[in-house]
MITOR-535769 format. One record per residue (C-alpha): x, y, z; residue in three letters. Coordinates in steps of 0.25 Angstrom, whole numbers, padded with zeros to 4 digits, always signed. Example, Ala and Ser with C-alpha at 12.3 -4.5 7.8 and 13.67 -1.06 7.14 Angstrom:
+0049-0018+0031ala
+0055-0004+0029ser
REM end
This chain:
+0000+0000+0000met
+0011+0010+0003trp
+0017+0007-0011leu
+0004+0012-0017leu
+0003+0024-0008arg
+0018+0028-0012gly
+0015+0026-0027ala
+0002+0035-0025trp
+0011+0046-0018ala
+0021+0046-0029leu
+0011+0047-0040arg
+0005+0059-0033arg
+0019+0065-0031ala
+0022+0062-0046gly
+0009+0068-0051ser
+0012+0081-0043gly
+0026+0083-0047arg
+0027+0078-0061leu
+0012+0080-0065gly
+0011+0065-0068leu
+0001+0055-0063gly
+0010+0043-0062val
+0022+0038-0054leu
+0036+0041-0058pro
+0042+0030-0066ser
+0054+0029-0057lys
+0045+0027-0044ser
+0050+0015-0035pro
+0035+0013-0030leu
+0029+0011-0044leu
+0034-0003-0046pro
+0031-0007-0032ala
+0017-0001-0033ala
+0014-0009-0046arg
+0019-0022-0039asp
+0010-0020-0027tyr
-0003-0026-0032ala
+0003-0036-0041arg
-0003-0050-0038pro
+0006-0061-0034val
+0006-0073-0044arg
+0008-0086-0037arg
+0012-0099-0044lys
+0002-0110-0044lys
+0006-0123-0038gln
+0007-0134-0049glu
-0001-0146-0046ile
+0000-0160-0053thr
-0011-0164-0062ser
-0018-0177-0060his
-0017-0179-0075leu
-0002-0179-0075asn
-0002-0194-0073asp
-0008-0196-0087leu
+0002-0200-0097pro
+0002-0191-0110pro
+0004-0203-0119thr
-0010-0209-0114met
-0021-0210-0124leu
-0034-0202-0121gln
-0045-0210-0115trp
-0054-0210-0128lys
-0042-0216-0137tyr
-0037-0227-0127val
-0046-0238-0132asn
-0045-0235-0147val
-0037-0246-0154pro
-0031-0237-0165ala
-0023-0229-0155val
-0012-0238-0154asn
-0009-0237-0169gln
-0008-0222-0171val
+0005-0214-0171asp
+0011-0207-0160asp
+0006-0193-0164val
-0009-0198-0164val
-0007-0205-0151arg
-0001-0193-0145lys
-0013-0185-0149met
-0022-0196-0143leu
-0014-0196-0130ser
-0016-0187-0117leu
-0004-0178-0122glu
-0014-0172-0131met
-0026-0174-0123ala
-0034-0163-0116ser
-0036-0161-0101gln
-0050-0168-0102lys
-0045-0180-0108glu
-0034-0182-0097lys
-0045-0180-0087val
-0053-0191-0093lys
-0042-0201-0092ile
-0039-0197-0078lys
-0053-0199-0074lys
-0052-0213-0080glu
-0039-0216-0072gln
-0045-0212-0059leu
-0058-0220-0062ala
-0050-0233-0065asp
-0044-0232-0051lys
-0057-0234-0044val
-0066-0240-0055arg
-0072-0253-0051lys
-0073-0259-0065ser
-0069-0255-0079pro
-0083-0251-0082asn
-0085-0243-0069asp
-0088-0228-0073asn
-0098-0224-0063gly
-0095-0228-0049ser
-0092-0219-0038phe
-0077-0222-0039glu
-0076-0218-0053val
-0084-0206-0052gln
-0075-0201-0041ile
-0063-0203-0049ala
-0069-0195-0061tyr
-0072-0184-0051leu
-0058-0184-0045thr
-0052-0182-0059ala
-0061-0171-0062lys
-0058-0164-0048ile
-0043-0165-0050arg
-0044-0159-0064thr
-0052-0147-0059ile
-0043-0145-0048gln
-0031-0144-0057glu
-0039-0134-0066his
-0042-0125-0053leu
-0028-0125-0049his
-0024-0118-0062leu
-0037-0110-0063his
-0042-0107-0048pro
-0052-0097-0052lys
-0060-0107-0060asp
-0073-0107-0052lys
-0081-0116-0061ala
-0072-0127-0060asn
-0070-0126-0045arg
-0084-0127-0043arg
-0085-0139-0052gly
-0074-0146-0045met
-0081-0143-0031leu
-0093-0150-0037met
-0085-0162-0042val
-0078-0163-0028ile
-0092-0163-0021asp
-0097-0174-0031gln
-0085-0183-0028arg
-0087-0181-0013lys
-0101-0186-0014met
-0096-0199-0022leu
-0085-0201-0012leu
-0094-0199+0000lys
-0104-0210-0006tyr
-0092-0219-0009leu
-0087-0218+0005arg
-0100-0221+0012asn
-0104-0233+0003ser
-0090-0239-0001arg
-0079-0235+0007tyr
-0068-0244+0001asp
-0071-0239-0013ala
-0071-0224-0007phe
-0057-0227-0001glu
-0052-0233-0014asn
-0057-0222-0022thr
-0051-0211-0013cys
-0038-0219-0013lys
-0037-0221-0028gln
-0041-0207-0032leu
-0033-0200-0021asp
-0045-0193-0015ile
-0046-0188-0001glu
-0061-0188+0004tyr
-0064-0179+0015val
-0078-0182+0021pro
-0087-0170+0023pro
-0089-0165+0037pro
-0102-0170+0044gln
-0105-0157+0050tyr
-0102-0143+0045his
-0104-0130+0052arg
-0101-0116+0047arg
-0090-0111+0056pro
-0095-0097+0061thr
-0087-0088+0071arg
-0096-0092+0083arg
-0094-0107+0080trp
-0079-0106+0079ile
-0078-0098+0092ala
-0087-0108+0099lys
-0079-0120+0094lys
-0066-0113+0098ala
-0071-0111+0112leu
-0076-0125+0114cys
-0063-0131+0109ile
-0056-0121+0119lys
-0065-0125+0131val
-0063-0140+0127phe
-0048-0139+0127gln
-0048-0132+0141glu
-0057-0143+0147val
-0048-0153+0142gln
-0036-0146+0148lys
-0043-0145+0162leu
-0046-0160+0161lys
-0032-0164+0158ala
-0027-0156+0169gln
-0037-0162+0179gly
-0044-0149+0183glu
-0057-0152+0176leu
-0064-0165+0180lys
-0073-0173+0171pro
-0087-0172+0175arg
-0095-0185+0177arg
-0108-0186+0170arg
-0115-0195+0180gly
-0113-0185+0191gln
-0118-0173+0183glu
-0131-0180+0180arg
-0133-0186+0194ala
-0134-0172+0201lys
-0146-0166+0194pro
-0153-0179+0195ile
-0151-0180+0210glu
-0156-0165+0211gly
-0168-0168+0203ala
-0172-0180+0213val
-0170-0171+0225leu
-0179-0160+0219gln
-0190-0170+0216asn
-0190-0175+0231glu
-0191-0161+0236gly
-0178-0160+0243thr
-0169-0149+0241pro
-0157-0151+0232val
REM end
């Protein structure tokens, strides 16, 4: 702030002396004032893509079962491989690779395990996109919707077949965090009350450990009011 005030004072002084409305070109405060509000550009951390393990010489998924592929020359085979494929083609192959890890049979394409594998590949692809483009709100919203959908499938699989749930999380490298059973919005009053209760509990535990506070017996506490009630019913003073 003091740089801007100094620059403004020099500008007024220069306009009074020289009749100009700008700073002198040899002023030492001019470059400092220009660099004052310049944003700091931080380098983004490079992350490893989940598509890096795909070999570039691997054929695309729609040309794998074509028998004439083995008879073509190297140029045509290179055009049909993943080296010349788009991101969409690579994601399709990655989906099938993840689904093969948890698939029950070769024709299994709709079980809960396979659906979770497909959603996992989609989530990881969107996460890489958001790392490069963090202001893409539409894809971020879509990723949160896909994550919620996968949580529902994982929750059902966990409640119905726990062995399959553990195997799916292990094969796909998924960490499942169950939702809390009870959620309350933390207000200021609730936070202060909770901190006070914790402090009182700690003080009571310290007194019990030192032997200054003796634990109460529930039987004696309940017997006293009962005896008093019996004496009142008989008409004798308590």
